[in-house]
FISE-314930 format. One record per residue: x, y, z of N, C-alpha, C, O, CB in turn; residue in one letter. Coordinates in steps of 0.2 Angstrom, whole numbers, plus 2048, in hexadecimal, padded with zeros to 3 digits. Atoms other than C-alpha are relative to their C-alpha. Glycine has a CB too. Layout:
<recs>
XYZXYZXYZXYZXYZA ...
</recs>
This chain:
<recs>
8047FA8008008008008048068008098078047FC800807X 7FC7FA8018078117FA7FE8058067F88058077FE8037F9X 8017FC7FC80881E8078018077FD80580B7FF805800806X 7FF7FA80480582D7FB7FF80680480280B8027FB8007FBX 8017F97FB7FF8398098078028028098088027FB7FF806X 7F97FD7FD8118398108058027FA8098067FC8037F9804X 7FB7FD80581983B7FF7FE8077FE80280C7FD7FF7FB7F9X 8037F980180E84A7FC80280580580480B8047F9800801X 7FF7FC7FB81185180D80880180080B8078027FE7FD806X 7F97FE80182484F80A8028057FB8068097FC8047FA7FFX 8007FB8058228597FA7FF80780380280C8027FC7FE7FAX 8027FA7FE8198668038058038058058098067F97FF804X 7FA7FE7FC8278678108068027FC8098077FF8027FB805X 7FA7FE8058348698027FE8077FE80280B7FD8017FB7FAX 8027FA8038298777FB7FF8068047FD80B8027FB7FE7FCX 8027FA7FC82888280A8048067FD8098057FB8027FF808X 7FE7FA80482A8938037FF7FE7F97F98007F6807802801X 80180180882D88E7F08047F98008097F88038028067FBX 7FD80780283187C7E98068027FB8048057F57FB7FB7FEX 7FB7FF80484287E7E08017F97FB7FE7F47FD807801804X 7FF8058058468737D08047FA8038027F48018038027FAX 7FC8067FE8538697D97FD7FC8057FE7F6804806802803X 8048047FB8488647E77FA7FC7FC7F77F77FF7FD804806X 80580380483A8607DA8037FA7FD8007F57FC7FD8057FBX 7FD8058048458557D08027FA8058017F48038078037FDX 7FF8057FB84B84C7E07FA7FC8027FA7F6802804802806X 8068047FE8398487E67FD7FC7FA7FB7F67FC7FB806802X 8028048058358427D48047FA8008017F47FF8008057FBX 7FC8068018438367D37FF7FC8067FF7F5806808802800X 8018047FA8408307E57F97FC8007F97F7802800804806X 80680380182E82C7E17FD7FE7FA7F77FD7F97FC804802X 80180280682F8267D07FD7F98007F87F87FC8068007FCX 8038077FF82B8147D47F98008037F57FC8018047FC804X 8068007FD81D8187DF7FB8037FC7F58027FD801804805X 8047FD8068168237D17FD7FB7FB7F77FA7FA8048067FCX 8028068048168147C67FB7FC8037F67FA8008067FC7FDX 8048057FC80F8097D37F88038017F37FF8018037FE807X 8077FC7FE8008167D77FC8007FA7F67FF7FA801808801X 8048018077FC8157C47FC7FA8007F67F97FF8058017FAX 8038078007F98037C67FB7FE8057F67FA8048067FB800X 8058027FA7F08037D77FA8048007F5802802803801806X 8067FD8007E48117D37F97FE7FD7F97FA7F88028077FEX 8068028037D280E7D07FE8047FA7FA8027F67FA7FF805X 8017FB8067D281D7C38047FD7FA80A7FE7FA802807802X 7FC8038067D78147B38028057FB8068037F67FB7FB7FCX 7FD7FC8047DA8247AA80880080080B8017FB7FC807800X 7F98008007EC8247B08047FA7FD8097FB7FB803801807X 7FE8058037EF8137AA8008007F88057FE7F57FD7FA802X 8017FE8077E98187998058057FE8088057F97F98037FFX 7FB7FB8017F482879A8077FC80080A7FD7FB800805806X 7F980280080481F79F8017FA7FB8067FA7F88007FD808X 7FF80680480280F7957FE8017F98027FE7F57FD7FB802X 8027FF8067F98157868018077FD7FF8087F77F97FE7FFX 7FF7F98017FE8277867F98047FD7F98087F98067FF7FAX 8077FD8017EB82C78680180780580380680A7FB7FC802X 8007FA7FC7E983E78C7FB7FF8067F57FE8057FE8067FBX 8048007F97E283E79F7FB8067FF7FD80C7FF805800807X 8037FA7FF7D38497A07FF8028078007FE80C7F97FE7FDX 8007FE7F97D18537B07FB7FC8047F67FA8027FF808800X 8058047FB7C984B7BF7FA8038017FA8098038047FF805X 8077FE7FE7B784D7C27FE7FE8077F88008097FB7FE7FBX 8028037FA7B78447D27FE80680580380B8068057FB802X 8017FB7FB7AF84F7E08068018058098068067FA7FF804X 7FA8017FC7BD8497EB8057FB7FD8037F57FC7FE7FE809X 7FB8058037CD8417E48037FB8058047FD80B8068047FCX 7FD8047FC7D48327EB80780280080A8067FC8007F87FEX 7F97FE8007E68347F18057FE7FB8098027F98037FE807X 7FC8028067EE8297E47FF8047FA8058067F77FE7F87FDX 8017FC8067E78347D680380780280680A7FD7F98017FFX 7FD7FA7FF7ED8447DF8087FF80080B8037FD7FD802808X 7F98008007FE83D7E18037FF7F88088027F68027FA804X 7FE8018077FF8377CE8008067FD8058087F97FB7FB7FCX 8017FA8037F88487C88068048028098077FE7F9803802X 7FB7FC7FD8048517D38077FE7FD80B8027FB800800808X 7F98028038138477CD8018027FA8068047F88007F9801X 8007FE80780E8497BB8018077FF8048097FA7FA7FD7FEX 7FF7F980180D85B7BD8078038028098077FE7FB804804X 7FA7FE7FE81D85D7C68057FE7FA80A8017F88027FE807X 7FC8038068258527B87FF8057FA8048067F77FF7F97FEX 8027FC80581D85E7AB8048078018078097FD7F9801800X 7FD7FA7FF82586D7B48077FF7FF80B8047FD7FE803807X 7F98018018368657B48028017F98078047F78017FB802X 7FF7FF8078348637A18008077FE8058097FA7FB7FD7FCX 8017F880282F87679F80780380380A8077FF7FA803804X 7F97FC7FD83F87B7AA8057FD7FC80A8017FB8017FD809X 7F980380484B87079F7FF8057FA8058067F67FF7F87FDX 8007FC80584687D79280280780180280C7FD7F97FF7FDX 7FE7F97FD84C88C79C8068037FB8068097FA8027FF808X 7FA7FC80485C88E7917FD8027FA7FF8077F78067FB7FFX 8037FE80785188E7817FD8078017FD80B7FC7FB7FA7FEX 8047FA7FE84789C78980580680180480B7FF7FB7FF806X 7FA7FB7FF8578A578F8028027F98038087F88057FD804X 7FE7FE80685D8A577D7FB8047FC7FD8097F98027F97FBX 8067FD80484C8AB7768008078037FF80C8007FA7FD801X 8007F97FC84C8B97848058057FD80480B7FC8027FF807X 7FB7FB80385D8BF77E7FF8027F98018087F78077FC801X 8027FE8078588BF76C7FB8058007FB80A7FC7FE7FA7FCX 8067FB7FF8488C977180480780280280C7FF7FB7FE805X 7FD7FA7FD8548D677A8038047FA80380A7F98057FF805X 7FD7FD80685C8D97697FC8027FB7FE8077F88047FB7FDX 8057FF80584D8DA75E7FA8038027F58047FE7FF7FB7FCX 8077FE7FE83F8E17697FE8077FD7F88087FD801801808X 8037FA80383F8F27607FE7FF7F97FB8047F5805806800X 80180180883D8EA74F7F97FC7FF7F97F68018077FC7FBX 80780480182A8E574B8017FA7FC7FE7F57FF7FB8047FDX 7FF80680482F8D973D8047FB8048027F58048058027FAX 7FB8057FC83D8D17487FC7FC8057FC7F6806806803803X 8048037FB8318CF7567FA7FC7FE7F97F78017FD806804X 8058058038238C774B8047FA7FF8017F48017FD8047FAX 7FD8078028308BA7458027FD8078027F78078078027FBX 7FF8037F98358B77587FA7FD8037FB7F8805803806805X 8068037FE8238B575C7FE7F97FC7FC7F57FF7FA8057FFX 8018068048218A874E8047FB8028027F58038008027F8X 7FC8057FE83089F7537FF7FC8077FF7F68088078027FFX 8018037FA82C89D7657F97FE8027F87FA807802805805X 80780280081989B7637FF7F88027FC7F78077FC8027FAX 8018077FF8198887628027FE8077FE7FA80A8047FC7FAX 7FD8027F98248867727FB8038057FA7FF80A807802801X 8047FC7FA81A89377C7F97FD8007F67FC8057FF8087FEX 8078037FF80988A7778007F98027FB7F68047FD8017FAX 8008087FE80F87977C8018008088017FB80B8077FC7FDX 7FF8007F981287F78E7FB8048047F9809801808801802X 8057FC7FC80788679C8038008078057FB80A7F97FE800X 7FE7FF7F980C88D7AD7FA8038047F7808801807804800X 8057FE7FC7FF8907BB8038068048078048087FD7FA804X 7FE7FA7FC8028A27C27FA8028047F48028018038067FCX 8057FD7FD7F78A87D07FF80780080380A7FC8007FE808X 8007F98017F18BA7D28058048028068098017F9802803X 7FA7FD7FD8018BE7DB8067FE7FB80C8007FD8027FF807X 7FB80280580B8B77CC8047FB80380A7FA8018048067FDX 7FD8077FD8108A77D77FF7FB7FB7FA7FA7F97FE7FE806X 8008068048148987CD7FE7FA8058027F980A8077FE7FDX 8028067FC80A8897D47FD7FB7FD7FB7FC7F87FD803806X 8048068028028797D37FA8008057FC80080A8047F97FFX 8068007FC7F08787DA7FB7FB7FE7F97FB7F87FE806800X 8068058017E386A7DB7FB8028057FC80180B8037F9801X 8057FE7FC7D38707E27FC7FA8037F97FA8087FB8057FDX 8048067FE7CA85F7E38047FB8048027F58047FE7FD7FAX 7FD8057FB7D68577EF7FE8038077FD8098088087FF7FFX 8027FF7F97D38578028068008058087FB8077FB7FC802X 8027F98027DA8638078038027FA8077FE7F7803805806X 7FD7FD8067DE86E7F880780080080B8028057FD8077FFX 7F98018007EF86A7F38048067FC8028077F68027F97FCX 7FD7FB8037FA8787EE80780180180A8018067FE806802X 7F88017FF80D8787EA8028077FD8018087F78037FA7FCX 7FD7FA8038168897E78077FE7FD80B7FB800801806806X 7FA8018038248887DB8058067FF80280B7FD7FE7FD7F9X 7FC7FA8018338937DA8018027FA8037FE7F58077FF802X 8007FC80683289F7CC8068017FD8078017F77FD807800X 7FA7FF8028448A27CB8037FB7FB8087FC7F8805801805X 7FE8058048468917C37FE8007F98007FD7F57FE7FA803X 8047FE80683B8977B58018077FD7FC8097F97F87FE801X 7FF7FA8018428A87B37FE8027F87FA8077F7807802801X 8007FE8088448A979F7FA7FD7FD7F68007F98067FD7FBX 80680280283589E79D7FB8058017F78067FC7FE7FA804X 8057FB7FE82A8AA7A68008067FC7FB8097F9801802808X 7FF7FA8038328B979E7FE8007F87FB8047F5808802800X 80280180782F8B278C7F87FF7FF7F68017FA8047FA7FDX 8088017FF81D8AD7917FD8078007F98097FC7FD7FC806X 8037F97FE81A8BF7978018047F97FC8077F7804804806X 7FF7FC8068228C77877FC7FD7FA7F98017F78087FF7FDX 8058038068188BB77B7F98028027F68047FD8017F8800X 8067FF7FE8088BD7847FE8087FE7FA8097FB7FF7FE807X 8007F880280A8D17848008017F97FB8057F7805803803X 8007FF80780E8D17727FB7FD7FC7F97FF7F78067FF7FDX 8058048038018C576D7F98038017F68057FD8007F8803X 8077FF7FE7F28CA7777FF8088017F980A8017FF7FD807X 8017F97FE7F58DC77C8028057F97FF8097F8805803806X 7FD7FC8067FF8E376C7FD7FD7FA7FC8007F4808800800X 8048038067F58D67618057FF7FA8038007F47FA8057FEX 7FB8018058058D17577FF7F87FD8027F67F9807800802X 
</recs>
């Protein structure tokens, strides 16, 4: 029997303040086997379809989620965030390019076209105070993990630049 409540509690302790990418990676590595075991043990078959058949898991509609599903979803979301963080160098390069071309409308349009596929493939949840976080409302209690934004500095800068130029300036 998996004690996923203690795994989640450990993560919450690691994330006091904000969770750094090194701690996130450590936690993911530590509980990788339990993650796979939880997929096999959960009564919610969407996780097996996702893991074994690569089917997209639909959001949970359960009024109260079982702990195994919360753990699986949390693990999956943290893993996704580590993949986004691995793109930080890519975004740093694009930010440096933006600094050189920001006053040229044509160059900026080209920059937007180039970065658009990557930007549209990621999403980050920011709260009203611009804190980066993971939040599950249908868990008991509500599960919320704050993520250290400095690990995503250039990713967030490029997202802001892209969104401003796309939706405010209409490029």
